[in-house]
MIVEXLO-788744 format. One record per residue: residue number from 0; residue in one letter; x, y, z of N, C-alpha, C in turn. Coordinates in pm, whole numbers. Layout:
   pos   code       nX       nY       nZ      caX      caY      caZ       cX       cY       cZ
   NUM      a        X        Y        Z        X        Y        Z        X        Y        Z
...
//
This chain:
   pos   code       nX       nY       nZ      caX      caY      caZ       cX       cY       cZ
     0      x    -3534    -4474     1506    -3508    -4467     1385    -3448    -4588     1334
     1      x    -3525    -4676     1257    -3443    -4808     1216    -3339    -4822     1141
     2      x    -3192    -4884     1183    -3093    -4863     1067    -3114    -4912      969
     3      x    -3040    -4842      859    -3079    -4877      729    -3014    -4980      662
     4      x    -3080    -5086      612    -2992    -5213      569    -2886    -5188      476
     5      x    -2794    -5268      474    -2684    -5259      394    -2702    -5302      231
     6      x    -2668    -5217      160    -2696    -5286        4    -2643    -5444        1
     7      x    -2715    -5498      -99    -2679    -5630     -132    -2560    -5631     -236
     8      x    -2460    -5707     -180    -2333    -5718     -276    -2311    -5690     -392
     9      x    -2417    -5754     -481    -2431    -5730     -666    -2471    -5587     -643
    10      x    -2555    -5527     -572    -2584    -5400     -602    -2482    -5274     -568
    11      x    -2409    -5309     -453    -2293    -5230     -406    -2201    -5226     -526
    12      x    -2175    -5356     -563    -2083    -5382     -656    -2117    -5295     -805
    13      x    -2245    -5334     -832    -2275    -5275     -983    -2250    -5119     -953
    14      x    -2315    -5052     -858    -2316    -4922     -828    -2193    -4872     -801
    15      x    -2067    -4920     -736    -1938    -4885     -758    -1877    -4893     -907
    16      x    -1911    -4982     -948    -1849    -4998    -1126    -1926    -4860    -1199
    17      x    -2022    -4851    -1152    -2100    -4745    -1233    -2026    -4600    -1213
    18      x    -2020    -4587    -1095    -1931    -4481    -1046    -1797    -4448    -1096
    19      x    -1737    -4565    -1106    -1601    -4550    -1163    -1607    -4501    -1273
    20      x    -1700    -4565    -1361    -1707    -4570    -1490    -1724    -4422    -1520
    21      x    -1791    -4350    -1462    -1843    -4208    -1501    -1748    -4123    -1434
    22      x    -1669    -4141    -1343    -1601    -4037    -1284    -1522    -3984    -1390
    23      x    -1454    -3867    -1368    -1438    -3737    -1460    -1251    -3753    -1432
    24      x    -1225    -3840    -1312    -1079    -3855    -1274    -1046    -4010    -1339
    25      x     -924    -4027    -1370     -880    -4161    -1427     -892    -4258    -1285
    26      x     -983    -4348    -1265     -981    -4472    -1166     -998    -4594    -1206
    27      x     -962    -4664    -1115     -932    -4811    -1172    -1033    -4915    -1060
    28      x    -1111    -4974    -1070    -1167    -5054     -950    -1090    -5204     -989
    29      x    -1036    -5275     -879     -953    -5392     -876    -1031    -5458     -764
    30      x     -976    -5622     -818    -1024    -5724     -708     -892    -5742     -641
    31      x     -924    -5838     -552     -768    -5890     -457     -659    -5922     -540
    32      x     -711    -5989     -669     -597    -6066     -728     -522    -5914     -846
    33      x     -562    -5811     -854     -519    -5689     -900     -562    -5692    -1019
    34      x     -685    -5756    -1063     -774    -5773    -1213     -831    -5636    -1201
    35      x     -871    -5619    -1307     -947    -5491    -1327    -1086    -5529    -1347
    36      x    -1185    -5442    -1256    -1325    -5469    -1256    -1385    -5390    -1360
    37      x    -1351    -5273    -1331    -1401    -5147    -1401    -1308    -5044    -1437
    38      x    -1300    -4961    -1547    -1213    -4845    -1562    -1305    -4696    -1593
    39      x    -1262    -4585    -1548    -1333    -4468    -1582    -1320    -4431    -1720
    40      x    -1371    -4364    -1798    -1343    -4318    -1932    -1212    -4225    -1908
    41      x    -1244    -4156    -1832    -1104    -4035    -1834     -968    -4159    -1795
    42      x     -970    -4254    -1735     -841    -4329    -1768     -810    -4352    -1880
    43      x     -918    -4421    -1958     -900    -4471    -2104     -852    -4333    -2177
    44      x     -891    -4211    -2167     -883    -4103    -2255     -716    -4063    -2226
    45      x     -690    -4056    -2093     -554    -4005    -2041     -435    -4107    -2085
    46      x     -445    -4252    -2101     -369    -4327    -2123     -390    -4432    -2237
    47      x     -488    -4365    -2337     -495    -4397    -2486     -550    -4577    -2447
    48      x     -633    -4591    -2379     -677    -4752    -2344     -808    -4760    -2364
    49      x     -870    -4826    -2418    -1043    -4861    -2417    -1100    -4940    -2292
    50      x    -1173    -4848    -2206    -1191    -4879    -2068    -1269    -5039    -2104
    51      x    -1351    -5026    -2179    -1438    -5147    -2237    -1350    -5284    -2245
    52      x    -1219    -5268    -2279    -1137    -5379    -2330    -1060    -5434    -2199
    53      x    -1056    -5322    -2089     -991    -5358    -1982    -1041    -5448    -1877
    54      x    -1175    -5472    -1886    -1235    -5534    -1761    -1209    -5681    -1757
    55      x    -1146    -5707    -1654    -1124    -5880    -1626     -975    -5904    -1665
    56      x     -920    -5783    -1719     -766    -5795    -1758     -668    -5779    -1626
    57      x     -555    -5827    -1609     -445    -5766    -1507     -416    -5665    -1506
    58      x     -390    -5567    -1437     -330    -5436    -1446     -204    -5426    -1487
    59      x     -119    -5533    -1427      -15    -5549    -1495       31    -5609    -1633
    60      x      -82    -5626    -1662      -61    -5679    -1795     -125    -5610    -1914
    61      x     -154    -5473    -1866     -209    -5361    -1976      -94    -5340    -2056
    62      x     -105    -5280    -2214       -4    -5270    -2324      100    -5360    -2297
    63      x      213    -5287    -2281      308    -5351    -2334      362    -5418    -2151
    64      x      303    -5414    -2065      311    -5454    -1939      399    -5329    -1862
    65      x      366    -5215    -1908      455    -5061    -1882      387    -5075    -1730
    66      x      267    -5100    -1694      220    -5063    -1546      284    -5177    -1453
    67      x      346    -5252    -1508      405    -5354    -1389      553    -5287    -1338
    68      x      554    -5195    -1234      667    -5121    -1180      659    -5179    -1036
    69      x      756    -5167     -995      778    -5170     -789      678    -5099     -728
    70      x      694    -4962     -786      598    -4904     -693      468    -4918     -695
    71      x      395    -4958     -809      257    -4942     -830      280    -5098     -732
    72      x      313    -5187     -773      302    -5344     -675      309    -5350     -531
    73      x      381    -5251     -508      399    -5240     -352      300    -5146     -293
    74      x      213    -5068     -340      138    -4991     -318      -22    -5071     -317
    75      x      -48    -5127     -427     -114    -5221     -407     -158    -5350     -324
    76      x      -21    -5412     -319      -29    -5492     -220      -45    -5444      -94
    77      x      -13    -5346      -40      -39    -5271       96     -170    -5257      120
    78      x     -192    -5189       -6     -353    -5183       29     -474    -5286       54
    79      x     -412    -5395      -39     -495    -5502      -49     -492    -5606       88
    80      x     -372    -5595      140     -369    -5651      274     -407    -5576      390
    81      x     -485    -5449      356     -550    -5370      451     -473    -5281      538
    82      x     -340    -5279      497     -253    -5171      567     -323    -5015      593
    83      x     -339    -4950      684     -389    -4835      684     -314    -4747      620
    84      x     -183    -4733      658      -88    -4634      574      -40    -4688      449
    85      x     -112    -4738      363      -64    -4767      229      -55    -4638      150
    86      x     -177    -4545      179     -168    -4396      126     -130    -4383      -33
    87      x      -62    -4291      -75      -36    -4261     -187      130    -4293     -217
    88      x      173    -4304     -345      287    -4324     -405      329    -4250     -550
    89      x      459    -4264     -587      439    -4204     -741      530    -4325     -813
    90      x      488    -4309     -966      555    -4355    -1033      580    -4310    -1180
    91      x      694    -4375    -1250      693    -4321    -1417      630    -4431    -1489
    92      x      575    -4357    -1578      495    -4456    -1695      578    -4457    -1801
    93      x      668    -4546    -1838      731    -4535    -1955      654    -4624    -2062
    94      x      636    -4552    -2200      559    -4638    -2293      663    -4616    -2429
    95      x      681    -4743    -2513      741    -4682    -2609      720    -4598    -2713
    96      x      761    -4476    -2748      720    -4376    -2855      647    -4272    -2777
    97      x      645    -4269    -2654      572    -4166    -2576      668    -4085    -2490
    98      x      591    -3979    -2446      706    -3924    -2343      660    -3988    -2200
    99      x      757    -3981    -2123      757    -4048    -1983      655    -3971    -1893
   100      x      551    -4019    -1838      465    -3971    -1751      479    -3990    -1616
   101      x      457    -3886    -1511      483    -3878    -1373      349    -3869    -1327
   102      x      324    -3992    -1254      195    -4027    -1208      182    -4043    -1049
   103      x       93    -3987     -989       66    -3981     -841      -37    -4101     -816
   104      x      -27    -4186     -746      -96    -4303     -731     -184    -4270     -579
   105      x     -292    -4341     -550     -359    -4312     -438     -460    -4492     -426
   106      x     -419    -4569     -331     -506    -4699     -352     -573    -4715     -206
   107      x     -699    -4743     -227     -789    -4746      -98     -859    -4887     -115
   108      x     -893    -4936       -9     -951    -5089       -2    -1109    -5047       42
   109      x    -1191    -5084      -45    -1340    -5075      -25    -1407    -5147       72
   110      x    -1501    -5108      167    -1553    -5214      251    -1709    -5258      185
   111      x    -1759    -5220       76    -1870    -5272       31    -1903    -5426        8
   112      x    -1767    -5476      -24    -1787    -5631      -61    -1848    -5694       61
   113      x    -1854    -5835       42    -1880    -5930      115    -1760    -5988      211
   114      x    -1784    -6029      330    -1637    -6048      411    -1560    -6128      307
   115      x    -1422    -6124      315    -1316    -6238      241    -1318    -6156       80
   116      x    -1382    -6087       60    -1360    -6018     -104    -1331    -5914      -92
   117      x    -1202    -5879     -172    -1106    -5751     -180    -1113    -5670     -288
   118      x    -1172    -5523     -264    -1188    -5456     -364    -1094    -5345     -339
   119      x    -1039    -5306     -449     -953    -5185     -452    -1002    -5066     -550
   120      x    -1001    -4912     -478     -985    -4844     -589     -861    -4772     -598
   121      x     -820    -4768     -707     -680    -4690     -737     -710    -4559     -830
   122      x     -687    -4426     -752     -699    -4309     -835     -562    -4291     -893
   123      x     -551    -4222    -1007     -429    -4184    -1081     -436    -4042    -1146
   124      x     -353    -3963    -1076     -330    -3847    -1131     -195    -3806    -1218
   125      x     -205    -3777    -1312      -70    -3748    -1420      -47    -3597    -1384
   126      x       79    -3601    -1313      121    -3476    -1268      241    -3405    -1357
   127      x      282    -3476    -1449      415    -3461    -1571      409    -3333    -1588
   128      x      278    -3230    -1655      291    -3102    -1693      351    -3042    -1577
   129      x      226    -3052    -1468      244    -2956    -1351      385    -2943    -1274
   130      x      471    -3077    -1302      604    -3058    -1263      680    -3003    -1334
   131      x      651    -3018    -1481      766    -2953    -1571      735    -2805    -1528
   132      x      609    -2757    -1531      573    -2601    -1474      646    -2536    -1380
   133      x      639    -2606    -1308      697    -2602    -1181      872    -2611    -1185
   134      x      911    -2688    -1245     1060    -2686    -1262     1130    -2559    -1327
   135      x     1017    -2530    -1453     1048    -2419    -1557     1051    -2280    -1471
   136      x      948    -2272    -1378      911    -2167    -1292     1029    -2158    -1182
   137      x     1087    -2273    -1164     1207    -2269    -1054     1329    -2232    -1149
   138      x     1346    -2274    -1243     1475    -2242    -1358     1479    -2094    -1385
   139      x     1335    -2066    -1410     1337    -1904    -1461     1352    -1805    -1335
   140      x     1337    -1873    -1214     1348    -1759    -1084     1491    -1794    -1059
   141      x     1554    -1888    -1097     1666    -1908    -1055     1759    -1820    -1150
   142      x     1751    -1834    -1280     1816    -1744    -1370     1769    -1597    -1352
   143      x     1660    -1559    -1309     1646    -1426    -1274     1724    -1373    -1151
   144      x     1743    -1472    -1063     1832    -1427     -916     1972    -1432    -1011
   145      x     2025    -1499    -1097     2152    -1468    -1132     2173    -1347    -1205
   146      x     2076    -1318    -1306     2099    -1175    -1374     2051    -1083    -1268
   147      x     2005    -1096    -1160     2018     -964    -1079     2116     -944    -1009
   148      x     2162    -1061     -976     2305    -1068     -901     2445    -1016    -1014
   149      x     2420    -1059    -1125     2508    -1005    -1246     2477     -875    -1227
   150      x     2368     -830    -1246     2335     -663    -1269     2390     -570    -1151
   151      x     2357     -687    -1028     2416     -598     -907     2587     -560     -884
   152      x     2612     -676     -946     2767     -658     -980     2819     -578    -1077
   153      x     2720     -557    -1193     2798     -481    -1244     2746     -323    -1181
   154      x     2643     -315    -1179     2625     -170    -1084     2717     -128     -970
   155      x     2764     -221     -891     2863     -178     -809     2976     -135     -861
   156      x     3020     -211     -967     3139     -198    -1044     3143      -52    -1108
   157      x     3018      -30    -1172     2984      100    -1221     3002      207    -1141
   158      x     2948      194    -1003     2957      299     -903     3079      330     -884
   159      x     3156      213     -882     3312      254     -839     3433      312     -910
   160      x     3341      248    -1040     3418      329    -1162     3369      474    -1166
   161      x     3245      509    -1158     3192      661    -1167     3279      752    -1053
   162      x     3289      679     -936     3325      746     -808     3480      812     -859
   163      x     3565      676     -891     3688      699     -939     3689      802    -1050
   164      x     3615      803    -1127     3642      918    -1236     3594     1070    -1179
   165      x     3475     1049    -1083     3452     1221    -1042     3563     1215     -974
   166      x     3650     1150     -864     3758     1195     -792     3869     1234     -886
   167      x     3880     1167     -991     3989     1218    -1082     3961     1339    -1146
   168      x     3826     1362    -1188     3798     1510    -1257     3826     1630    -1139
   169      x     3742     1600    -1052     3765     1715     -904     3933     1700     -902
   170      x     3992     1593     -907     4144     1682     -876     4211     1735     -989
   171      x     4160     1711    -1094     4224     1748    -1231     4191     1915    -1238
   172      x     4057     1952    -1204     3981     2065    -1198     4061     2141    -1080
   173      x     4092     2114     -985     4174     2167     -880     4319     2206     -905
   174      x     4376     2114     -972     4471     2155    -1069     4485     2291    -1137
   175      x     4389     2261    -1247     4338     2350    -1330     4357     2524    -1272
   176      x     4264     2492    -1159     4240     2629    -1090     4385     2667    -1032
   177      x     4449     2588     -966     4589     2629     -935     4671     2667    -1009
   178      x     4675     2647    -1119     4763     2673    -1234     4706     2813    -1272
   179      x     4585     2850    -1310     4530     2970    -1311     4562     3053    -1208
   180      x     4507     3034    -1099     4578     3125    -1003     4727     3207     -989
   181      x     4783     3066     -989     4934     3146    -1002     4971     3191    -1107
   182      x     4923     3162    -1253     4949     3255    -1381     4920     3377    -1333
   183      x     4780     3413    -1268     4737     3541    -1258     4827     3619    -1196
   184      x     4880     3569    -1068     5003     3620     -995     5118     3657    -1055
   185      x     5159     3597    -1189     5281     3637    -1241     5253     3715    -1378
   186      x     5135     3749    -1444     5140     3826    -1538     5120     3967    -1484
   187      x     5170     4078    -1561     5187     4199    -1534     5072     4273    -1584
   188      x     5005     4232    -1698     4860     4248    -1756     4765     4279    -1637
   189      x     4696     4379    -1608     4583     4386    -1524     4479     4313    -1586
   190      x     4464     4331    -1707     4318     4281    -1787     4323     4124    -1819
   191      x     4487     4089    -1855     4481     3946    -1831     4477     3878    -1714
   192      x     4503     3935    -1592     4519     3896    -1481     4370     3886    -1460
   193      x     4272     3987    -1464     4131     3930    -1469     4080     3871    -1511
   194      x     4122     3863    -1637     4049     3700    -1711     4099     3586    -1653
   195      x     4218     3559    -1588     4282     3479    -1556     4219     3430    -1422
   196      x     4171     3526    -1334     4108     3496    -1217     3951     3450    -1206
   197      x     3916     3530    -1320     3768     3483    -1382     3739     3353    -1409
   198      x     3862     3305    -1465     3857     3145    -1547     3874     3062    -1408
   199      x     3957     3112    -1298     3981     3035    -1187     3861     3037    -1101
   200      x     3790     3131    -1093     3679     3122    -1029     3559     3009    -1099
   201      x     3544     3010    -1219     3468     2918    -1272     3529     2784    -1280
   202      x     3628     2765    -1238     3686     2616    -1270     3672     2547    -1117
   203      x     3673     2671    -1015     3655     2622     -862     3523     2614     -842
   204      x     3455     2701     -920     3299     2690     -925     3234     2517     -951
   205      x     3286     2477    -1053     3271     2332    -1103     3335     2223    -1031
   206      x     3452     2257     -988     3557     2162     -911     3476     2148     -783
   207      x     3432     2258     -688     3387     2228     -561     3266     2149     -556
   208      x     3184     2171     -655     3038     2082     -690     3101     1967     -710
   209      x     3181     1957     -787     3232     1813     -836     3242     1740     -714
   210      x     3364     1807     -648     3398     1744     -501     3290     1675     -406
   211      x     3192     1769     -418     3063     1730     -309     2997     1596     -375
   212      x     3004     1600     -523     2937     1488     -561     3035     1342     -561
   213      x     3146     1356     -567     3230     1267     -526     3210     1175     -381
   214      x     3173     1313     -285     3146     1268     -147     3020     1165     -129
   215      x     2960     1182     -237     2840     1063     -231     2693     1139     -223
   216      x     2680     1229     -327     2542     1297     -318     2456     1251     -443
   217      x     2438     1086     -441     2365     1045     -551     2221     1003     -530
   218      x     2180     1037     -369     2051     1003     -373     2005     1132     -287
   219      x     1896     1152     -204     1863     1260     -138     1968     1336      -62
   220      x     1956     1446      -86     2074     1561       -7     1994     1642      107
   221      x     2088     1642      192     2038     1725      321     2108     1844      302
   222      x     2047     1957      269     2104     2078      228     2185     2158      324
   223      x     2157     2144      455     2236     2210      565     2395     2138      562
   224      x     2404     2009      558     2534     1934      542     2591     1972      419
   225      x     2508     1976      314     2573     1995      167     2636     2124      176
   226      x     2564     2239      196     2605     2375      186     2712     2409      315
   227      x     2741     2355      410     2816     2376      506     2950     2337      429
   228      x     2949     2193      402     3050     2159      339     3126     2213      201
   229      x     3029     2243      155     3092     2328       21     3132     2474       54
   230      x     3074     2541      155     3122     2660      191     3245     2648      272
   231      x     3279     2539      322     3399     2487      404     3506     2512      281
   232      x     3499     2425      177     3574     2408       93     3607     2550       17
   233      x     3485     2641       -7     3517     2789      -69     3606     2835       29
   234      x     3564     2844      160     3640     2947      232     3793     2873      249
   235      x     3828     2772      239     3932     2704      257     4037     2759      137
   236      x     3985     2726       16     4056     2760     -100     4055     2917     -161
   237      x     3957     3009     -106     3968     3134     -144     3974     3252      -40
   238      x     3968     3184       56     4012     3319      159     4119     3266      235
   239      x     4223     3370      204     4338     3401      257     4377     3415      429
   240      x     4293     3507      428     4284     3563      576     4164     3565      635
   241      x     4153     3469      733     3991     3447      799     4002     3515      879
   242      x     4062     3640      947     4012     3737     1063     3986     3849      964
   243      x     4003     3839      813     3960     3944      735     3828     3938      687
   244      x     3789     3788      640     3669     3769      588     3630     3643      679
   245      x     3500     3622      662     3429     3467      710     3322     3462      627
   246      x     3300     3323      612     3149     3281      566     3091     3164      639
   247      x     2980     3218      647     2866     3176      757     2770     3112      688
   248      x     2716     2998      729     2595     2900      670     2457     2911      755
   249      x     2372     2943      709     2244     2917      793     2117     2857      696
   250      x     2103     2720      734     2017     2675      650     1928     2566      728
   251      x     1789     2544      716     1703     2491      746     1714     2319      707
   252      x     1616     2231      752     1619     2097      739     1598     2047      618
   253      x     1589     2099      500     1537     2102      364     1642     1958      349
   254      x     1555     1872      309     1596     1747      211     1583     1774       54
   255      x     1643     1777      -30     1615     1753     -168     1657     1670     -264
   256      x     1635     1665     -365     1706     1555     -489     1857     1610     -523
   257      x     1918     1504     -579     2085     1553     -612     2083     1620     -732
   258      x     1987     1627     -833     1996     1762     -928     1970     1867     -891
   259      x     1859     1887     -808     1857     2033     -730     1947     2063     -650
   260      x     2048     1989     -573     2122     2010     -500     2259     2065     -590
   261      x     2278     1998     -681     2396     2066     -780     2376     2178     -834
   262      x     2236     2229     -863     2231     2355     -944     2258     2449     -818
   263      x     2191     2435     -700     2196     2505     -608     2333     2533     -532
   264      x     2398     2461     -549     2551     2441     -530     2624     2516     -606
   265      x     2585     2523     -714     2663     2596     -826     2642     2752     -807
   266      x     2512     2764     -779     2479     2896     -768     2503     2959     -625
   267      x     2545     2897     -549     2593     2918     -390     2740     2958     -454
   268      x     2848     2878     -509     2952     2897     -578     2968     3035     -634
   269      x     2903     3036     -718     2917     3156     -810     2893     3284     -724
   270      x     2786     3292     -645     2735     3409     -556     2847     3452     -442
   271      x     2889     3345     -388     3038     3341     -294     3147     3419     -369
   272      x     3184     3381     -450     3314     3398     -552     3275     3554     -602
   273      x     3169     3592     -633     3129     3704     -689     3133     3822     -565
   274      x     3086     3765     -454     3122     3864     -312     3244     3885     -282
   275      x     3332     3753     -301     3446     3765     -252     3545     3863     -353
   276      x     3523     3865     -488     3563     3930     -590     3553     4081     -552
   277      x     3425     4130     -567     3348     4263     -552     3346     4325     -420
   278      x     3293     4239     -299     3238     4316     -208     3359     4380     -131
   279      x     3464     4326     -119     3535     4360        9     3706     4409      -42
   280      x     3689     4536     -136     3815     4571     -189     3904     4668      -95
   281      x     4056     4637     -132     4137     4715      -24     4174     4636      108
   282      x     4150     4502      119     4128     4416      214     4016     4501      315
   283      x     3925     4511      277     3810     4553      385     3769     4414      465
   284      x     3714     4442      563     3696     4324      663     3522     4301      635
   285      x     3473     4176      660     3345     4138      677     3303     4006      642
   286      x     3169     3964      632     3147     3845      612     3056     3840      532
   287      x     3019     3699      479     2944     3648      351     2857     3534      413
   288      x     2706     3541      408     2623     3453      482     2566     3392      371
   289      x     2533     3244      402     2456     3176      284     2346     3135      390
   290      x     2203     3168      314     2103     3117      403     2009     3075      314
   291      x     1951     2968      351     1834     2864      285     1716     2854      351
   292      x     1597     2895      321     1468     2884      400     1351     2827      299
   293      x     1278     2703      359     1180     2658      277     1054     2656      328
   294      x      949     2666      261      817     2652      321      735     2580      216
   295      x      716     2458      209      650     2352      142      674     2343       37
   296      x      651     2408     -101      711     2417     -211      783     2545     -256
   297      x      778     2636     -175      843     2767     -174      971     2771      -93
   298      x     1081     2819     -157     1198     2818      -82     1312     2970     -127
   299      x     1364     3006      -62     1452     3141      -81     1580     3081      -57
   300      x     1687     3104     -144     1838     3081     -117     1922     3235     -106
   301      x     1965     3280      -11     2026     3382      -19     2149     3414       22
   302      x     2267     3481      -65     2375     3499      -23     2365     3655      -20
   303      x     2411     3695       94     2434     3851      153     2564     3859      188
   304      x     2630     3997      200     2751     4019      269     2734     4174      307
   305      x     2818     4209      378     2820     4325      458     2953     4419      372
   306      x     2951     4426      251     3075     4472      209     3025     4642      138
   307      x     3108     4671       27     3090     4791       -1     2963     4821      -90
   308      x     2840     4725     -106     2746     4722     -134     2744     4750     -295
   309      x     2632     4825     -351     2578     4834     -484     2649     4939     -559
   310      x     2740     5037     -491     2759     5173     -519     2894     5121     -623
   311      x     2935     5252     -672     3072     5233     -730     3078     5123     -838
   312      x     3199     5089     -860     3227     5008     -995     3137     4855    -1007
   313      x     3091     4787     -865     3031     4687     -863     2893     4701     -918
   314      x     2829     4820     -903     2675     4851     -941     2714     4887    -1100
   315      x     2805     4966    -1139     2821     5001    -1257     2830     4911    -1393
   316      x     2937     4798    -1348     2964     4678    -1397     2891     4635    -1488
   317      x     2914     4563    -1594     2825     4506    -1688     2792     4361    -1638
   318      x     2715     4293    -1626     2705     4142    -1601     2808     4075    -1648
   319      x     2853     3977    -1573     2985     3912    -1606     2927     3761    -1633
   320      x     3014     3657    -1656     2944     3528    -1693     2897     3459    -1546
   321      x     2969     3513    -1425     2910     3448    -1314     2746     3475    -1297
   322      x     2727     3596    -1326     2595     3649    -1318     2500     3587    -1424
   323      x     2547     3534    -1540     2453     3454    -1642     2449     3342    -1594
   324      x     2540     3267    -1538     2532     3120    -1502     2429     3125    -1405
   325      x     2427     3214    -1273     2318     3234    -1180     2178     3223    -1235
   326      x     2185     3332    -1355     2032     3340    -1417     1985     3219    -1485
   327      x     2054     3152    -1546     2031     3066    -1613     2004     2945    -1517
   328      x     2074     2912    -1460     2062     2780    -1322     1903     2784    -1226
   329      x     1903     2946    -1212     1759     3010    -1143     1642     2957    -1257
   330      x     1668     2992    -1364     1560     2976    -1462     1536     2827    -1491
   331      x     1625     2748    -1469     1660     2611    -1459     1538     2544    -1350
   332      x     1577     2611    -1256     1491     2553    -1128     1361     2633    -1097
   333      x     1325     2719    -1208     1185     2783    -1209     1204     2895    -1105
   334      x     1295     2950    -1073     1297     3045     -988     1350     3187    -1024
   335      x     1343     3289     -955     1408     3405    -1010     1488     3480     -908
   336      x     1590     3570     -952     1669     3618     -907     1646     3763     -869
   337      x     1679     3823     -734     1645     3934     -686     1777     3998     -614
   338      x     1804     4099     -626     1925     4170     -592     1914     4275     -548
   339      x     1947     4297     -409     1898     4412     -315     2021     4472     -280
   340      x     2029     4608     -221     2131     4672     -124     2093     4675        0
   341      x     2166     4599       68     2154     4556      226     2183     4665      338
   342      x     2275     4760      287     2288     4881      384     2342     4843      491
   343      x     2434     4791      527     2572     4792      415     2557     4645      341
   344      x     2640     4648      239     2643     4518      151     2513     4489       44
   345      x     2543     4372      -23     2425     4342      -97     2394     4210      -80
   346      x     2268     4170     -121     2183     4067     -109     2143     4036     -230
   347      x     2171     3882     -275     2138     3826     -390     2040     3698     -363
   348      x     1908     3746     -399     1843     3611     -366     1775     3545     -475
   349      x     1765     3408     -445     1709     3305     -563     1587     3286     -482
   350      x     1452     3312     -533     1345     3269     -489     1234     3207     -578
   351      x     1198     3090     -506     1075     2988     -589      991     2983     -512
   352      x      845     2978     -564      833     3006     -722      854     3161     -751
//
């Protein structure tokens, strides 16, 4: 196949000028002396210059000579001399009464002209708005990071303060419970003593659960460890003779939310206190078992003892504050309370659903 004959220089020149003039990008076709041969309409639109009025003029003489900057001169000189690495450069276009524009420049020598004649193609991209947008984005991200760091710091301070408050509340409740127990020992009236012991039990119930919260139950809670620690505290504070009474825990590997664990902890505390008060009169020996089992969404919490059972005064007594508390908490958990005689002893179960 015969090689295609090269275009006549005049034809090639006319073709290049026409392509530059119709380009959608800001382009300039320059000669070796950096005079403008042709300019694209988009160049005129971007920089408010009439493309038809620039032909034959030197690039650096346009306007108020704002194009005469060292970066552009160096780039075009390198391209005109045929340096392969002339490549691209950047410059600021400063015009009186207008915002400074950041331009990315790319100069390339064209080879269509006859030997010894230099033709340069200068591509101009205005990246001002893109750079401003990028900087705004970076500033916003930095500001957001600063806000996040500030928020993290505030959250840490809040958590520290909350833990300190919880710790002090738990200590205060323990002190109140101790005062009530001491007062109950010193009063002569059996009725007053009973009321003081009831108040002591209520305060202990809240204090023990509060102490568990202080230990760090803000996220998901493993019930086995939670109930074990809770019952250990109950045993230490409310059972004086461990040879007479024991408190045992049997819990599966259930993990639940902090809110649910608090309600369950209050129920366990109320039921254990109730068993200690009523199941073992006259220093009767025995044990209390806290048991929890779950299967899918179904679960059962049971507190049982091997005490005197539901006969006598325990069975005939009117429901007290502790019973009402357990019923209310169970209702909030959408569970029901089942009381049964275990022969020996009593079993109270909270069943969901």
